[in-house]
N, C-alpha and C positions, 0 to 999 in steps of 0.2 A: 815655341818650346815643345820638345818631344813629349810623347806620352809617358816614357819612363821617368822623365824629370817630374811630371805631375804626380806620378805614383810615389816618387821619393818624397815629395812635399806632403802628400797625404799620410805616408808612413811616419814622417817626422811629427806631424800634428798628433797622430794616434799615440805615438810613443810618449809625447809630452803629457797627454791626458792620462795614460797609464802610470807615468811617474807621479802625477798629481794624486791619483788614488792611493798609490803606495805610500807617498809621503805623509798622508793623513794618519797612517797607522805606525809611523816610525816611533819607537820607544814603547809601543804596545804589542807589537808582533815582531819576532826575529826575522820574518820573511820580508818585511816592508823595506828595510834599508837596502838589502842587495837587489831587490826588484826595482827600486827607484834608481839605483846607480846604473843597473843594466839598461833601463829605459832611457836614461839621460845619454848614456854612451851611444845607444842605437839611434836616438833622435839626432845626435851630432853626426853620426855616420850617414844618415839619410839626407840631412841638409847638405853635407859635403858632396854627396852624389849629385844632388840637385844643382848646387852652385857650380860644380865642375862641368855638368852637362850644359849649363847656360853660358858660362864664361870661358871655359876651357883653360882656366888658370891652374898650373901644376901644383900650386900650394894647397889646393883643396884635396889633392890626392894624399898629401901628408896628413891632413886632418882626418881623412878617411882611414888611413893606416893606423894612426894613433887611436882612433875610436875602436877599430877592430881589435887591437891588442888589449884595450881596457875592458872590452866586453867579456873576455875570457875569465879573469878572476871573479868578476861580478856574477857570472853564470854559476861558477863553482861555489861561490859564497851562498848563492840562493839554494843550490842543490844540497849543500851541507846543512843549511838551516831547515830545509824541508824534510830531510831524512833524519833529523835529530843528531847529526854528527858534527855540528859546528864546534862545540867545545872540545870534542875528542881530537879533531884535526886543526885546532886553532893555530898552533905554531906553523904548520904547513901553509895555512891560508894567509897568514901574515907574510910569510916568505914569498908566496905567489904574488900577492899585491905589490911587494917591493920590487920584484923582478919585472913584472909586466908594466907597472907604472914607470919604471926607469926607461923601458923601451918606448912607451908612449911619449914621455917627456923628450926623449931623443928625437922622435918624429916631429913633435910640435916645435922643438928648438930649431929644427932645420928650416923653418919658415923665414928666419932672419939670417940664415947662413947658406950661401950657395954651395960651399964645400960640403956641409952636412946634408943639404938637400940632394946633392948628387949621389951620396952614399945611401941615404934613407930611401930613395926611390929606385935603388938598384935591385936586380933580381936576387942578389945574395941576401939583402936585408929582408926581402919578402919571403925567401925560403926559410930564413931564421925565424921569422914571426910565425909562419905556418908550422914549422917544426916544434915550436914551443906551445902554440895554441891547441893544435890537434890532440896531443896526448892528454893535456889537462881536461879538455872537454870530454874526451873518451872516458877518462876515469870518472868524471862526474856523472855521465850517462850510465856508466856501469853501476854506480851507487843507486841511481834511480831505478834501474831494472831489478836490482837486488831488493830494494824496498817494495817494488811492485810485487815481486814473487812472495815476499813475507807478509804482505798485507792480507788481512782476513776479511774486513768489512768491505762491502760492495762500494760504498761511497768513497772510501779511501782508495780503492783500486781505480775507480773512475777518475778521482782527483789526480792520482799519480800518473795515470795514462795521459790525461789532458796536459799536465805539466810537462811530461816527456815530449809530447807532440809539439807543444808551444815552444819549448826551448830548442828543439831541433830546428823549427822554422826560424826562430829569432836569432840563434847563435850559430847554427851549422851552415845554413844556406848563405849567409854573408861570406863564408869562407870560399864559396865558389868564385866570388869576384877576385879574391886574393889569388886563387889558383889560375884564374884567367890572366892575371897580371904576369904570371910566370910563363905564359905562352901555352898553357895546357888547353886542349879543346874541350872546355867545360862551359856550359851556358851560365851567364851571370843571373843568378836567382836570388841574390841578397835582398834587393828591394822588395821583390814579391814575397819572400819569406818573412821579412819583418812586418809586411802589411797583413799577411794571412795569420801570422802568430798573434796579432792583437786581439781578434775576437776570441781566440782560444784562451789566452791568459785572462781576458776580461770575464769570460764565462766562469773560469775557475775562481776568480776573485769574488764575483757577485753571486753566482749560483751555488758554488761548492764551498763558500766561506773560507777562502784561502787564508785570510788573516784571522780566522776564528770568530769574527763578528760580522754582522750585516753592515754593508755600506749602503746608505740611502741613495735613492734615485736622484735626489737633489744634489748630493755630493758628487755623483757621477756627472750630472749635467754641468755643474760648476766647473769641474776639471776639464770637460770637453770644451766649454766656452772659452776658458782661458787658453787652451791649446790652440783654438782657432784664432783667437786674438794674437797669440804669439807668432803664428805662421804669417799672418798679415803684416805684423811688425817686421818679421824677417824679410819679407818681400820689399817692403818700403826701404829698409836699410840697404838691401841688396841693390836697389835702384840708385840710391843716393851715393853709395860708396863703391860702385862697381869698378872704378878705376884704381882704387886704393885698397889693395888686398888686406894689408895689415889692419887698417881701420875697420874694414868690413868684418874680419874675424873677431876683432875686439868688441865691436858693436853687437854682433850676434851672440857672443858669449855673455855680454852684460844683459841682453834681453832674456836669454835663457835663465840666468840666475834670478832675475827679477820675477820672471814668470813662476819659477819653482817656489820662490819665497811667497808670492801671492797665493799660489795654489795651496801650499801647505797651510797658510793662515786661514784661507777661506774654507777649505774642505775640513780642516780640523775643527772649525766652529760647529759643524754638524755633529762631530763625534764627541766633542768636549762635554756637551750637555748630557749625553748618555753616560759618560764616565763619571760625571758629578753625581748623577742619580744613583749610580752603582755604589759610590763611596758613601752617600747618605744612607742607602739601604743597609750597608754594612754597619755603619754607626748605629742605625736604628736597631738592628739585631743584637749588637753588643749591649746597647742600653736596655733592651728588653730582657736579656739574660741577667744583667746586673739587677734590674728591678725585681725579677723573679727570685733571685737569691736573697734580696733584702726584704722581700715582702713578708715571708714567714716570721723572722725574728721581730720585725716591727709589729706584726699582728699580735704576737705573743706579748710583747711589751705593752701594747695598747690595752689588751684584755686584762692583764694583771694590774696595770695602773688604774683602769676604770673600776675594777673590783675593790681595790684598796681605797680609792676615793669614796666609793659608795659606803664602805664600811666606816670610814672616817666621818662621813656626813651623818650616819646614823648613830655615831658615838660609840661604836663597838671598838673593843681593844684589838691591837695588832699582835698581841703576845702569841696567839696561836696561828699567826699568818706568816710564820718564818719561811714556809715553802714558796710563798708568792714573792717574798723579798729575794730569796735565792734565785727564783725564776727571772726576776728583773736583772740581776747581776749576770746570770748565764747568758741572757739574750743580748745584753750590752757587749759581753765578751765575744759572742757569736758575730755581732755586727762588726766588731773590730777585726775579727779574723777574716770576714768576707772582704772588707775594705783592703786589708793587708794582702790578701790573696790576689785581688785584682791589680793592686800595685805591682806585686811581684810578677803577675802574668804579663803586664805591660812592659816591665823592664827585664823580665826573665832573670831574676836574681834568686838563685836557689839557696834555701836555708836547709843545709844538709844534716842528716842524721843517719845512723845505721838503718838500712831499709831491706826488708825481706821482699824481693821482687815477686816471688810466687804468691805471697799474700796479697800484694798489690793487684796482681792479675785476677785473683779470685774475687777481690772486692769490686773491680771494674766490671768483670763479666757477670757478676751476680746481679748487676743492675740492668743488664741487657734484656731480661725477660719483660721489662716494663718499657723498653725503648721503641716498641712498635715495629719490630722486624721478626714476626713469627715464622717467616718463610726461611730464615737463615738458621742453619744448625751450627751450634758452637761446640768446638772441640778444644781440649786442653792437652798439652804434652809438656808437663813441667818437670824439670830435672830435680831429683831428690837431693843431690849433693851441691845445690847452688849456694855459693857463699853470699853473704850480705854485701850490699854496695852502699856507698855514701850518696844519698839522694834526698831530694825534696819531694815528699809524698804528694803534695797537692799539684806541683808542676808536672811530675811524671804521670800521675793519675789523669790529669787533664790531657796530656799528650797521648796517652794510651786510649782515652775515650775518643779523641779525634781520629785515631787510626781505626778503631773498631767501627765508628760511625761511617767513615769513608768506605771501609770494606763492605759493610752492610748495604750501603747505597749503591755500591758497584755490582750488587747481585739482586736486581729488581725482580728477577724470576726465580729466586731462590739459589741456594748454594751452601757451601761449608766455609765457615770461618775458623781457622786454627791458630791458636796462640801457643807458642813454644818458648821455653827458656832453656838455656844450656850454658855450660862453662866453655871458655874458649881461650886460646893463647897459651903461651908457656906457663906452666904451673897454675893454670886456671886464673890468670890475672884479670880476665874480662868476663863479664856476664852479658849474655845476648838475649834480647827479647825479640821474637820474630812474630809478625802478624801476617798471615797468609790467607788469601781468599781465592775462590774459584770463579771470580766475576769476569767482567768484560775485558779487563786489561786496558793498557794505555797504548796509543800509537807513539811513534818515535818523537814527534814534536811535543806531545804532552809529557812524555817521560823526561825529556831534556829540561823542561821548564817547571816540573812538578813542584820544586821547592822554592820557586820565585814568589816574592811577595805579591799579593793581590792577583795572582794568576789562578783562574778557575775555569773549568768547563761546565759548571753547573749553573743553571739559570738563576738560582737563589743562593749561590755560593759566595763566600767572601774572599776566597783566595788566601786565607790566613792559616788554614789548618796545618798543612805539611810544612810551611815556612815556620810556624810556631813550634812544631815538633822538632825540627832541626835545631832551632835556637835553644830549645830546652836541653836537648841531648848534648850539644856543643858546650853549653854553659856548665854541664856536669863533667866535662873533659872527655866526652864520648864522640861517636860518629854515627851517622845514619847512611844506609845504602838502600837503593830501590832497584828491584828487578821486576820487569813487567813486559808482557807481550799480548797483543790483541788476541782475545779468545782463549787465553791461557791463565788469566788471573794476575795478581800482583803480590809480591813479597816485599815487606819492609823489615829491615834488620836494624835494631837499635843496640849498639855496643856501648857498654858502660864499664868504667873501671871498677873492679871488685875491691871491697874493703881489705886493707892489708891485715893479714892474720897476726894477732899478738902471740908472742912465744908462749907455748903451752895451751893456747886456746884451741878449741875444737871447732871445726866447720859444721854448720847445721846439717844434720843428716848423717854425720859420721860419729863414730864412737871415739872418745878421747882415749889415748893409750894409758 
């Protein structure tokens, strides 16, 4: 067996291990699914190279071609997710998958049809594949270069540079094999590229936290072990079914699927415990906040009840103790309000009344002097002619407190927090609340997932803050928008419908005719 065949087999094992690492984060990181799909396609490509080098069967060239075509949309999917453009270009991505998967299916279908095989292995089909793959990859790398130019933080620039290098090795160099098939005098560097790209992408995943979380060494070793076992299984199957190409391809496909399922289950076990601890920590913080809100009224109730009991024990009259009885009733009502508030916070069910948004802002900002952020300067820019809106005071106050706290935490070395209000839209039908900070800003991936449930970049965060803000605003019939850039701060806009003015009524801040 030639040295290039051995390199193909090694690259196949490495790609399976990388796919296993990525599969452990599927559902938790938008980068995991496209990277796992790309790694699976490249492992298939390398094994087809190995099998063709050993057996000389033309069918493996069709598998190789189909894997090459499949790798292109997977690469662009990964790039869009990495640069925070996945949702923006979602329609184009779906179309790309449809077109390239159709070409791959055509190549795989040719395995059972000599007529299709003749056309799929023709130079015309190879030229068509190259003409479709090259522009798509070029557009993806253009996005990466633009992202690299816009990145401010050194770690993000290093991460982006390594991703760019890794994808060039993994996705561009295999194209040299396709060009060689067309008779061009180009060295076949695909196997070498997929092999060299592995340590680059592994470094980004493990050292530069590609998926936003640490992957344990145990998880990596588990994935590598399964990949080695998988390659040994491939070799055994290859020996057994060398004469039956169809059975051989079916068996290797079944082994690949079984390996990936086992890898996902095994590696996920290492991650699942950490996710459970995170959810328990979130529940603990929520419980602690509820306990804090209930503690004061319960203490007041207990004190008043103990005093009245002592007075009763000593035979004193309660006729002059009406204040204590009023206190008991007030604290019971306060407890009822706290419980109702938490129920509405959980279900986000607004109880709307005419609300002065400027007054709400003043109330929330008035408490920030005691919030432990003395290094942050607060500024207000409140519109005088702001009409009232129909809103739930408690829900909107809680949402604004979340935004103010997030903004303050984004300025650990100090900065300015500005809260603005204004009228917007035709005839001032909307009121806008703007929270702007001069903090660190968000990178593209964080910005795209900022409103996702349980997504957080903070070690002690719950990932519920911005998701809760969006649900509150949408429950009021409004919308939220976010603008952020690394090193330039973050701006959050909350648009709420203004209360419809009654005929003859004056808008606050204006004189009635």
